[in-house]
C-alpha positions as CSV (number, residue, x, y, z in Angstrom):
1,M,18.2,-42.1,-37.8
2,M,14.5,-43.0,-38.0
3,C,12.5,-41.1,-40.6
4,V,9.7,-38.9,-39.3
5,C,6.9,-40.9,-41.0
6,R,8.1,-44.2,-39.4
7,Q,8.3,-42.5,-36.0
8,K,4.7,-41.3,-36.4
9,F,3.6,-44.9,-37.1
10,F,5.2,-46.1,-33.9
11,D,3.8,-43.2,-31.9
12,D,0.3,-43.7,-33.2
13,L,0.3,-47.4,-32.3
14,N,2.0,-46.7,-28.9
15,I,4.9,-49.0,-29.9
16,P,8.0,-48.4,-27.7
17,P,11.3,-47.6,-29.4
18,A,13.4,-50.6,-30.4
19,D,16.3,-51.5,-28.1
20,I,18.5,-52.3,-31.1
21,H,18.8,-50.6,-34.5
22,L,20.8,-52.4,-37.2
23,E,21.1,-49.2,-39.3
24,I,21.2,-51.1,-42.6
25,G,20.1,-48.4,-45.0
26,S,19.4,-48.7,-48.7
27,G,21.1,-50.8,-51.3
28,T,20.5,-53.7,-53.7
29,H,18.8,-56.8,-52.4
30,A,22.1,-58.5,-52.0
31,E,23.7,-55.6,-50.1
32,Q,20.7,-55.3,-47.7
33,V,20.6,-59.0,-47.0
34,G,24.3,-59.3,-46.5
35,K,24.5,-56.2,-44.2
36,T,21.5,-57.4,-42.3
37,M,23.0,-60.9,-41.8
38,I,26.3,-59.5,-40.5
39,E,24.6,-57.1,-38.1
40,F,21.9,-59.5,-37.0
41,E,24.4,-62.2,-36.3
42,K,26.2,-59.9,-33.9
43,V,23.0,-59.3,-32.0
44,V,22.2,-63.0,-31.8
45,R,25.6,-63.8,-30.5
46,N,25.3,-61.2,-27.8
47,E,21.7,-61.8,-26.8
48,K,21.6,-65.6,-27.0
49,P,17.8,-65.9,-27.5
50,D,15.7,-69.1,-27.0
51,W,13.5,-68.2,-30.1
52,I,13.8,-65.7,-32.9
53,V,10.8,-64.1,-34.4
54,V,11.7,-62.4,-37.7
55,V,9.3,-59.7,-38.8
56,G,9.7,-57.5,-41.8
57,D,10.0,-57.5,-45.6
58,V,11.4,-60.2,-47.8
59,N,15.0,-59.0,-47.3
60,A,14.7,-58.9,-43.5
61,I,13.1,-62.3,-43.3
62,C,15.6,-63.9,-45.7
63,A,18.6,-62.5,-43.7
64,G,17.1,-63.2,-40.3
65,S,16.1,-66.8,-41.2
66,I,19.5,-67.7,-42.6
67,V,21.3,-66.4,-39.6
68,S,18.9,-68.1,-37.2
69,K,19.0,-71.5,-38.9
70,K,22.8,-71.4,-39.3
71,R,23.2,-70.7,-35.6
72,K,20.6,-73.4,-34.8
73,Y,18.0,-71.2,-33.2
74,K,14.2,-71.9,-33.4
75,I,12.7,-69.4,-35.7
76,S,9.2,-68.0,-36.4
77,P,9.2,-65.8,-39.5
78,Y,6.3,-63.4,-40.0
79,R,5.9,-61.3,-43.2
80,S,4.3,-57.9,-42.6
81,R,1.6,-57.0,-45.0
82,F,1.1,-53.3,-44.4
């Protein structure tokens, strides 16, 4: 479930809701990266994208980049600086 403050951020910027939520939750760095890699790889296998743009914090970029490179996808990481 998305927290109210995050929903307000998306609403204020007129950003549509995401099609896919990985639902990772909190945990240690290793737990978050590991869970993100597992869930993101499922998405990549199903969606079969041409490119992957990974946006987020250090954990998200780390996990997304590893999955993308291991599956031989072109990747463009972008670290958010909010």
